[in-house]
N, C-alpha and C positions, 0 to 999 in steps of 0.2 A: 740405806736410808742414811742420811750424812748424820753426822753427831759434833759437829763443829759448834753449833749453839747450845752443847751440855757441857758440863762445868764436870758433871758425873760421874760414873756410869749411866746409860740409860734404861738397862735393865737394870739397876737397883732404882730406879724414879718411878715413882706413884705416876697412872696415866694421868692424873690432872697434873702434876705436875711436868709432865711432856708437851702437855696441850698450850698449859698456859707461856711454854720455852717455847714453843711454837710461832704464839699468838705474838711473844715478845720479837721473835726473829723479823715475822710479816710486816708490825709494826714499825721495826727499824731501817725496812726495805721501804716501805710507802713512804717513810721522812729522807729517806735518798733517793729517791723518783722522783719527788716533792723537786727538791734541790736541784736535781739535772733540770725540770721544766722550768725553771725558774732561769736556770742558768743558760739554755738554750734559749728562752723566750728575750731575754735581752739581750741576745747578739743577732738573733734573726731579722731578717733584714725584710721576707716577705710577709706583709698582711699575712694572706690568706694561711701560710705556712703556722705565724703565730695564734691567728685562732685554735686551727686542729689541736696545738699545745695545749693552747688555754683551756679546750674540753676537754684533753688526758688530764689536765691537772686538775681538773673539777676532780675527774675518777680518783684520783690519788687522792684527794680531801675527802672524801666519802670514804673510800677504804681506809685508809688512816685514825678516821674517825671511830670507824666502827671499831677496828681492832683495840683503839684505847676504850671504845664503852666497853668491851666484852672482856677486858682483863679488868677494868673499873668494879664492876658488878661481879665481880669474882675474887677480889682483893678488897675489904671492907675498909683498914687503913688505908691504901691506898686512894681509896675513891673518898676518906673523910679530905686528907689532906689535899687532893685535887679541888675539893668543894671551895677551899677553902680562899684559890689563888685562880682557878679558872675563874673568868668572864667576870673581873673586880676590876674597878678603878685603884688605879697608885702605884705606890711599890712593889713590886713584884714581888722584892726578897722578904721585905717586910711580912707581905699576903704568906708568901712559903712560912718563914721563919716560926708568926703565930699559926698558922694553920698547923704546923709540925707538930709546934710546943700545946697546944690542942686535946689533937690528935693522940698523942702521946705522953702524956699528963705531965710534960716536963714544964 
C-alpha cells in the first residue's frame, strides 16, 4: 500500500484518519481529472468525441461531489465553513472570511 498521501507514519494513524486521507486524495484526483477533461474538450475538434468526454466529465463531477460530501459529513468545522461559502451569491472571499470567523469564533 502506498503511503504518499500520509505525512505521519500510517501505522500510527487511526483508521478514521487513514480513511479521511484516502478520501482527500480521491477528491484531489477527481479535481485533476475534471481539469483534464475541460482541457481536452477545449481542443477536441470532433463533436462525437467531445460528447463522450462531456459524459465522462459529468461522472467526475458526481464523484467529486460525493467525496466532498463524505468529507464534510465527517468534519463539522469544514462543513460549517463550507455552508457559508457554497451556493451563495456575491464575493466568495468575503463569504469565506465571514464563514470562517463565525465558525471559529474569531
